[in-house]
C-alpha positions in Angstrom: 0.0 0.0 0.0 1.4 3.4 -1.0 0.3 6.4 1.0 0.5 9.9 -0.5 -0.3 12.5 2.2 0.0 15.4 -0.3 -2.8 14.0 -2.5 -4.6 12.2 0.4 -4.5 8.8 -1.4 -3.9 5.2 -0.5 -3.1 2.9 -3.4 -2.9 -0.8 -3.1 -0.9 -2.6 -5.7 -2.0 -6.2 -5.8 0.7 -7.6 -8.1 3.8 -5.7 -6.9 7.1 -7.5 -6.2 7.0 -10.9 -4.4 10.1 -12.7 -3.2 12.7 -11.8 -5.9 10.1 -11.7 -8.7 8.8 -8.5 -10.2 5.1 -8.1 -10.7 3.3 -6.2 -13.5 1.9 -3.7 -10.9 -1.1 -3.2 -13.1 -3.8 -4.3 -10.7 -4.6 -1.5 -8.2 -7.1 -0.2 -5.9 -7.1 3.5 -4.9 -8.7 5.3 -2.0 -8.9 9.1 -2.3 -9.9 10.9 0.9 -12.2 13.8 -0.1 -13.1 16.7 2.2 -16.5 16.6 3.7 -19.0 19.2 2.6 -18.9 21.0 6.0 -15.1 21.1 6.1 -14.8 22.3 2.5 -17.4 25.0 3.3 -15.5 26.4 6.2 -12.2 26.3 4.3 -13.8 28.0 1.2 -15.1 30.8 3.4 -11.9 31.2 5.4 -10.5 34.8 5.4 -13.5 36.1 3.4 -14.7 39.5 4.4 -18.5 39.6 4.9 -21.0 42.2 5.7 -22.6 41.9 9.1 -25.8 40.4 7.8 -24.0 38.0 5.4 -21.8 36.8 8.2 -24.8 36.2 10.4 -26.5 34.2 7.7 -23.3 32.1 7.2 -23.2 31.4 10.9 -26.9 30.5 11.1 -26.5 28.1 8.1 -23.5 26.4 9.8 -24.5 26.8 13.5 -24.4 23.0 14.1 -20.6 23.0 13.5 -19.8 25.6 16.1 -18.8 24.1 19.4 -17.0 26.8 21.5 -18.6 29.1 22.4 -22.0 28.0 21.5 -23.3 28.8 18.0 -26.1 30.9 19.5 -23.5 33.1 21.3 -21.5 33.7 18.2 -24.6 34.4 16.2 -25.8 36.9 18.8 -22.4 38.7 18.5 -22.6 38.8 14.7 -26.2 40.2 14.8 -25.8 42.7 17.6 -22.2 44.0 17.3 -22.1 47.8 17.3 -18.8 49.6 16.9 -17.7 53.2 16.8 -14.4 54.7 16.2 -13.0 57.8 17.8 -10.0 59.6 16.3 -7.8 62.1 18.0 -5.2 64.1 16.1 -2.8 66.7 17.4 0.3 68.4 16.1 3.0 70.7 17.5 5.8 72.6 15.9 8.8 74.2 17.5 9.6 77.5 15.9 13.3 77.6 17.0 14.4 74.4 15.1 11.4 73.4 13.0 10.8 70.1 14.7 7.3 68.8 14.1 5.5 66.3 16.3 2.3 64.6 15.2 0.1 62.4 17.3 -2.7 60.2 15.8 -4.8 58.0 18.1 -7.7 55.8 17.0 -9.9 53.9 19.5 -12.6 51.5 18.5 -15.3 50.7 21.0 -17.2 47.5 20.1 -20.1 45.9 22.0 -22.5 43.1 21.4 -26.0 42.6 22.8 -26.0 46.2 24.3 -22.7 45.7 26.1 -23.8 42.5 28.0 -21.9 40.0 25.8 -18.2 39.7 25.5 -16.9 39.4 21.9 -14.9 36.2 21.7 -11.5 36.4 20.1 -11.6 32.7 19.1 -14.2 30.0 18.5 -14.0 26.4 17.5 -15.8 24.2 15.0 -16.3 20.5 15.1 -16.5 18.9 11.7 -15.7 15.7 9.8 -12.5 16.4 7.8 -13.1 13.7 5.2 -16.4 12.2 4.0 -17.5 9.4 6.3 -14.5 10.2 8.5 -14.0 11.1 12.1 -14.8 14.5 13.6 -12.1 17.0 14.5 -12.0 20.3 16.4 -10.6 23.2 14.5 -9.9 26.6 16.2 -10.6 29.9 14.4 -9.9 33.5 15.2 -12.9 35.9 14.9 -12.0 39.2 13.2 -14.0 42.3 12.6 -13.2 45.8 11.3 -15.2 49.0 11.2 -15.1 50.4 7.6 -17.1 53.3 6.3 -19.6 53.0 9.2 -20.2 49.3 8.6 -18.8 46.2 10.4 -17.0 43.6 8.3 -16.5 40.1 9.7 -14.3 37.2 8.9 -12.6 34.3 10.5 -9.2 32.7 10.2 -8.9 28.9 10.7 -5.9 28.0 12.8 -3.5 25.7 11.0 -6.2 23.7 9.2 -3.5 22.0 7.1 -2.2 20.3 10.3 -5.7 19.0 11.1 -6.1 17.6 7.5 -2.7 15.9 7.9 -3.7 14.3 11.2 -7.0 13.1 9.8 -5.2 11.4 6.9 -2.6 10.0 9.2 -5.4 8.1 10.9 -6.2 6.4 7.5 -2.5 5.5 7.2 -2.6 4.0 10.7 -5.6 1.9 9.8 -3.9 0.7 6.6 -0.8 -0.3 8.6 -3.0 -2.3 11.0 -4.2 -4.4 8.0 -0.9 -6.3 8.0 0.3 -5.0 4.6 3.4 -2.8 4.2 2.6 0.8 3.9 5.1 2.9 2.0 5.0 6.7 1.5 5.0 8.0 -2.0 3.3 7.0 -5.3 3.5 3.6 -6.9 
């Protein structure tokens, strides 16, 4: 069995070499681990800026995948977040040597549910990585910005590539337990 972690495939070659004889290697069976719908959906929307309403709709459609904090909490934040920006600017100039000092300070005040709900910095989703596979927990960072009087939301999945590698490593472990030799690479 040949395992290719980059392509997420396991290929069994039924007539490979046997005790000093070379096989034709033309009878094969291949398994390709495909991402589940829910995992592909979260990856596809990763780092995509969304308007407040669009982000809330996305969360509502995928609320079953959110495990920490609860999906309802995250949805409430997305629906009720209000933010305002305050800018302070000052300048000073010395007449004797021409030195100029500029100060620019920007403060954003963001609140959810009329100030009663803390805005989480992170959340976690629980999804199957591969179709018919095991479930895994993936952490994500919640991001938002105030732009032209509107709030934009997005999330950034935390090292999702590592989670995919670990999920495929479980398939390799199961193939190893079959009693056949597992080699890394392509046949």
